[in-house]
C-alpha positions in Angstrom: -43.1 114.8 47.0 -45.3 115.7 49.8 -43.2 113.8 52.3 -40.1 115.8 51.2 -41.8 119.2 51.8 -43.1 118.4 55.3 -39.6 117.7 56.8 -38.3 121.0 55.5 -41.2 122.8 57.3 -40.5 121.0 60.4 -36.9 122.0 60.1 -37.9 125.6 59.9 -40.0 125.2 63.0 -37.3 123.4 64.9 -34.4 125.7 64.0 -35.2 128.3 66.7 -35.4 125.6 69.2 -32.0 124.3 68.1 -30.6 127.8 68.5 -32.1 128.4 71.9 -29.4 126.6 73.9 -27.0 129.2 72.7 -28.9 131.9 74.5 -27.6 132.6 78.0 -30.8 133.9 79.4 -32.8 130.7 79.2 -34.3 129.4 82.4 -33.1 126.1 83.8 -36.7 124.9 84.0 -36.8 124.5 80.2 -34.1 121.7 80.1 -36.5 118.7 79.7 -37.9 120.4 76.6 -34.5 120.9 75.2 -33.7 117.3 75.6 -36.9 116.4 73.8 -36.1 118.7 71.0 -32.6 117.2 70.6 -34.1 113.8 70.3 -36.5 115.0 67.7 -33.7 116.6 65.8 -31.7 113.4 65.8 -34.7 111.5 64.5 -35.2 114.0 61.8 -31.6 113.8 60.8 -31.8 110.0 60.6 -34.9 110.3 58.5 -33.2 112.8 56.3 -30.2 110.4 55.8 -32.5 107.5 55.0 -34.4 109.6 52.5 -31.0 110.5 50.8 -29.8 106.8 50.6 -33.1 105.3 49.4 -32.6 106.2 45.7 -29.1 105.0 45.7 -30.1 101.7 47.2 -33.0 101.4 44.7 -30.6 102.0 41.9 -28.2 99.5 43.2 -31.1 97.0 43.6 -32.2 97.7 40.0 -28.7 97.2 38.7 -28.3 94.0 40.7 -31.6 92.7 39.3 -30.6 93.6 35.8 -27.2 91.9 36.2 -28.8 88.9 37.8 -31.2 88.7 34.9 -28.5 89.1 32.4 -26.4 86.4 34.1 -29.4 84.0 34.2 -30.1 84.7 30.5 -26.5 84.1 29.6 -26.3 80.9 31.6 -29.6 79.7 30.1 -28.5 80.7 26.6 -25.1 78.8 27.1 -26.9 75.8 28.4 -29.3 75.9 25.5 -26.4 76.0 23.0 -24.7 73.1 24.8 -28.0 71.1 24.8 -28.5 71.9 21.1 -25.0 70.8 20.2 -25.5 67.6 22.3 -28.8 67.0 20.5 -27.1 67.5 17.1 -24.3 65.1 18.1 -26.8 62.5 19.3 -28.8 62.9 16.0 -25.6 62.4 14.0 -24.8 59.3 16.0 -28.3 58.1 15.6 -28.0 58.6 11.8 -24.7 56.8 11.7 -26.2 53.9 13.7 -29.1 53.8 11.4 -26.7 53.6 8.4 -24.7 50.9 10.1 -27.8 49.0 10.9 -28.9 49.2 7.3 -25.5 48.0 6.1 -25.6 45.1 8.5 -29.1 44.3 7.3 -27.9 44.4 3.7 -24.9 42.1 4.6 -27.2 39.7 6.4 -29.5 39.7 3.4 -26.6 39.0 1.1 -25.3 36.2 3.3 -28.8 34.7 3.5 -29.1 34.8 -0.3 -25.7 33.2 -0.6 -26.6 30.6 1.9 -29.8 29.8 0.0 -27.9 29.5 -3.3 -25.3 27.2 -1.6 -28.1 25.2 -0.1 -29.8 24.9 -3.5 -26.5 23.9 -5.1 -25.9 21.3 -2.4 -29.4 19.9 -2.8 -28.8 19.6 -6.6 -25.5 17.9 -6.0 -27.0 15.6 -3.4 -29.8 14.7 -5.8 -27.2 14.0 -8.6 -25.2 11.8 -6.3 -28.3 10.0 -5.1 -29.2 9.4 -8.7 -25.7 8.1 -9.6 -25.7 5.9 -6.5 -29.1 4.5 -7.4 -27.8 3.8 -10.9 -24.7 2.1 -9.5 -26.8 0.0 -7.1 -28.9 -1.0 -10.0 -25.8 -2.0 -12.0 -24.4 -4.0 -9.0 -27.8 -5.6 -8.5 -28.1 -6.6 -12.1 -24.5 -8.0 -12.1 -25.0 -9.9 -8.9 -28.4 -11.1 -9.9 -27.5 -12.1 -13.5 -24.1 -13.6 -13.0 -22.2 -13.4 -9.7 -19.2 -15.3 -11.2 -18.3 -12.3 -13.3 -16.7 -10.8 -10.2 -14.3 -13.7 -10.1 -13.5 -13.2 -13.8 -12.8 -9.5 -13.2 -10.6 -10.4 -10.2 -8.6 -12.8 -12.3 -8.1 -10.2 -15.0 -6.8 -7.7 -12.4 -4.4 -10.2 -10.9 -2.9 -11.0 -14.3 -2.4 -7.3 -15.2 -0.8 -6.8 -11.8 1.5 -9.8 -12.4 2.6 -8.3 -15.7 3.4 -5.0 -14.0 5.5 -6.6 -11.3 7.3 -8.7 -13.9 8.3 -6.0 -16.4 8.6 -3.0 -14.1 10.1 -4.6 -11.0 11.3 -7.9 -12.5 9.8 -9.5 -9.4 9.3 -13.1 -10.8 8.2 -14.6 -7.5 5.4 -12.1 -6.9 4.3 -12.3 -10.5 4.1 -16.1 -10.3 2.1 -15.9 -7.1 -0.4 -13.5 -8.7 -0.9 -15.8 -11.7 -1.6 -18.7 -9.4 -4.2 -16.6 -7.5 -5.8 -15.7 -10.9 -6.0 -19.4 -11.8 -7.6 -20.1 -8.4 -10.3 -17.4 -9.1 -11.1 -19.0 -12.4 -11.2 -22.5 -10.8 -13.9 -21.1 -8.3 -16.1 -20.2 -11.2 -16.3 -23.9 -12.3 -16.8 -22.9 -15.9 -15.7 -25.4 -18.6 -15.3 -22.6 -21.1 -12.3 -21.2 -19.2 -10.1 -24.3 -19.7 -8.0 -22.6 -22.4 -7.4 -19.6 -20.2 -6.4 -21.7 -17.3 -4.0 -23.6 -19.5 -2.4 -20.4 -20.6 -2.1 -19.3 -17.0 -0.3 -22.6 -16.1 2.1 -22.1 -19.0 2.9 -18.6 -17.9 3.6 -19.9 -14.4 5.9 -22.6 -15.8 7.8 -20.1 -17.9 8.4 -17.8 -14.9 9.6 -20.8 -12.8 12.3 -21.4 -15.4 13.7 -17.9 -15.1 16.9 -17.7 -13.1 16.4 -15.7 -10.0 18.7 -12.8 -9.0 19.1 -11.8 -5.4 18.8 -8.0 -5.9 18.5 -7.3 -2.2 21.7 -9.3 -1.5 23.6 -7.4 -4.2 22.5 -4.1 -2.7 23.4 -5.1 0.8 26.8 -6.3 -0.3 27.5 -3.0 -2.2 26.5 -1.0 0.9 28.9 -3.2 3.0 31.7 -2.4 0.6 31.0 1.3 1.0 31.6 1.0 4.8 34.9 -0.8 4.2 36.5 1.9 2.1 38.0 3.6 5.1 39.8 0.3 6.0 41.9 0.3 2.8 45.6 1.2 3.1 47.2 3.5 0.6 50.2 2.2 -1.4 53.6 3.3 -0.1 55.3 5.0 -3.1 58.5 6.1 -1.3 60.0 2.6 -0.8 62.9 3.2 -3.2 65.9 1.0 -3.0 69.2 2.3 -1.7 71.8 3.5 -4.2 74.1 1.0 -5.8 77.3 1.6 -3.9 79.6 -0.4 -1.7 78.5 -1.5 1.8 81.8 -0.4 3.5 81.4 3.3 3.7 82.5 3.8 7.3 85.9 5.4 7.9 88.6 3.8 10.0 90.4 5.6 12.8 93.8 3.9 12.0 96.5 6.1 10.4 97.8 3.2 8.4 94.5 2.9 6.5 94.6 6.4 5.2 94.4 5.3 1.6 91.3 3.3 2.2 89.7 6.2 4.1 90.5 8.5 1.2 89.0 6.2 -1.3 85.8 5.8 0.8 85.5 9.6 1.2 85.9 10.1 -2.5 83.2 7.5 -3.3 80.9 9.1 -0.7 81.4 12.5 -2.3 80.7 11.2 -5.8 77.6 9.4 -4.7 75.9 12.7 -4.0 76.1 13.7 -7.7 74.9 10.5 -9.3 72.1 8.3 -7.8 70.9 5.1 -9.4 67.5 3.6 -8.4 66.0 0.4 -9.8 62.5 0.5 -11.3 61.6 -3.1 -12.2 57.8 -2.4 -12.3 55.7 0.3 -13.8 55.5 3.6 -12.0 52.5 4.0 -9.6 50.5 7.2 -9.7 51.2 9.6 -6.8 48.6 11.3 -4.6 48.9 14.8 -3.3 48.8 15.1 0.5 45.3 14.7 1.9 43.9 13.7 -1.5 43.0 10.2 -0.2 39.9 11.7 1.3 38.5 12.7 -2.1 39.6 9.3 -3.5 37.7 7.4 -0.9 34.6 9.6 -1.4 34.7 9.0 -5.2 34.9 5.2 -4.5 31.8 5.5 -2.2 29.9 7.5 -4.9 30.6 4.8 -7.5 29.5 2.1 -5.1 26.3 4.1 -4.5 25.6 4.4 -8.2 26.1 0.7 -8.6 23.6 0.0 -5.7 21.0 2.4 -7.3 21.4 0.7 -10.7 20.4 -2.7 -9.2 16.6 -2.0 -8.7 16.5 -0.1 -12.0 18.1 -3.1 -13.8 20.7 -0.9 -15.4 23.3 -3.5 -16.0 25.8 -1.4 -18.0 25.9 1.4 -15.4 26.3 -1.2 -12.7 29.3 -2.8 -14.3 31.0 0.4 -15.2 30.8 1.7 -11.6 32.3 -1.5 -10.2 35.1 -1.5 -12.8 36.0 2.1 -11.9 36.1 1.1 -8.2 38.4 -1.9 -9.0 40.7 0.3 -11.1 41.1 3.0 -8.5 41.7 0.5 -5.6 44.4 -1.3 -7.6 46.1 2.0 -8.6 46.2 3.9 -5.3 45.9 1.3 -2.5 48.2 -1.5 -1.3 47.0 -4.7 -3.0 49.2 -6.8 -0.8 47.1 -5.8 2.3 44.6 -8.5 3.3 41.8 -6.0 3.6 42.4 -4.7 0.1 42.6 -8.2 -1.3 39.2 -9.1 0.3 37.7 -5.8 -1.0 38.9 -6.4 -4.5 37.6 -10.0 -4.5 34.1 -8.8 -3.4 34.1 -6.2 -6.1 35.1 -8.7 -8.8 32.4 -11.1 -7.6 29.8 -8.4 -7.8 30.9 -7.3 -11.3 30.5 -10.8 -12.6 26.8 -11.0 -11.4 24.1 -9.8 -13.9 21.3 -7.7 -12.5 19.0 -8.2 -15.5 16.8 -11.3 -16.0 15.5 -12.9 -19.2 11.8 -12.6 -18.4 9.0 -13.3 -21.0 8.0 -10.4 -23.1 4.3 -11.2 -22.9 1.9 -13.3 -20.9 -0.3 -15.7 -22.9 -3.2 -15.4 -20.5 -3.5 -11.6 -20.5 -5.1 -11.1 -24.0 -7.4 -14.0 -23.4 -8.7 -12.6 -20.2 -9.0 -9.2 -21.8 -11.3 -10.6 -24.5 -13.4 -12.4 -21.8 -13.8 -9.1 -20.0 -15.0 -7.3 -23.1 -17.6 -10.0 -23.9 -19.0 -10.7 -20.4 -18.4 -8.0 -17.9 -18.3 -4.8 -19.8 -21.3 -5.6 -22.0 -23.2 -6.6 -18.8 -22.3 -3.2 -17.2 -23.7 -1.3 -20.2 -27.1 -3.1 -20.1 -28.5 -1.2 -16.9 -27.4 2.1 -18.4 -29.2 1.4 -21.7 -32.3 0.3 -19.8 -32.2 3.4 -17.7 -32.0 5.7 -20.7 -34.8 3.8 -22.5 -37.0 4.2 -19.4 
C-alpha cells in the first residue's frame, strides 16, 4: 500500500514539469532537464502499467494453478479407477484360476483313486489267475506223473467223437474211417491189454464204413453247375410249323383263252380256301410261350438246378429229385428235343436224377460208448483227485 501512495506523490510533483513545455517563456538552456523529466515520466508510466497488470496476471496464474491441480486430480482419479478395475478383474481371474485348479486337483484325485481301484482289481484277478494256473499245473503234473498214457486215451476218445460227427452230419465216410484208424493207432501206442475189446470195436466200425457205397457229392455238384451254364444253349421248340392246307397243288392260272374253264375252277377253289382251312394235328398240342418269356423260363431252370446242387451237401434226396424232374419237364415241354444239345442236356439230367445223394451209414459206432466209459473211469476221476487234495489242504 505504501508503494502505491508514493507514485501518486511523485506524479503531483512531476505534473508541473510536464506542463512546463507548454509555456512559451521557458529558456532554451532548460532543455536537458526537460528531456530527463520526460524519461522519468515514461518510466513512471511503465511502472504504473505494470502495477495495474500484476493483479490480473496473479489471478490468471492462480486460475491456471487451480486448473492444473484439478486436471492432475482428475487424471489421477481416473487412473486410480482404472487400476482398481484392473485389480478387481485380476482378482476375479485369480479366483477363477484357483477354482479351476481345485477342480483339476479333484479330478486328478478321482482319477488316482480309480486307478488305485483298477490296480487293486487287476492284482486280485492276477492272483486268481495265478492260483488257477497253479491248480492246472498241479493237475497236469499229477496226470503226467501218474499215468501219461491217459492222454492217448483222451485223444482216441476225441477222434472217435469227431468221426461220428463227420459221419452223421457230413456223411463223409472216408474221413470218418481215417479218424477211427487214428484212434486205434493211439490205443495201440498205449500197449494196454485191457483195451483189446475197444480196439476190436474200432476195427468193426472201420469195416462197416468200408462197406458203405461211396457217393461222389462233389462230382454231382459240379455236373449240376455245368448244366446251369448250358441252359442258354438250348433251342426253343418251333410251334409255327403247321402243314399247308389240304388243297390241290395246281393253283396257278393259265394265260391261254382256251383254258378259261380250268382257270375259273382254280379261281373258285382259291376263293373258297380262304373261308375253310384244315390243318393236321397228329400229336398233342405243345404249350406256347409269349414273346421274350424264354428268359424267365431259362432263369427258372437255373434256379431249379441251383436248388438241386444245394440239396446235395444237405443230403435232401427228395428236394434234389423234385428239382431235377421239374427241369426235365420244362425242357421237354418248351425246347426242341430233336436238337443234339437238348438231347445231351436231358440225358445228363436223367442220369443225375437216378443217382441217390443219401448213404446208408451206421446209426451208431460200437467203439464210442466203450471209450466214453473208459474216460469216466480213468481220466475224469484222475482230474478230480488234485482238486479234492487241494480243498482238503
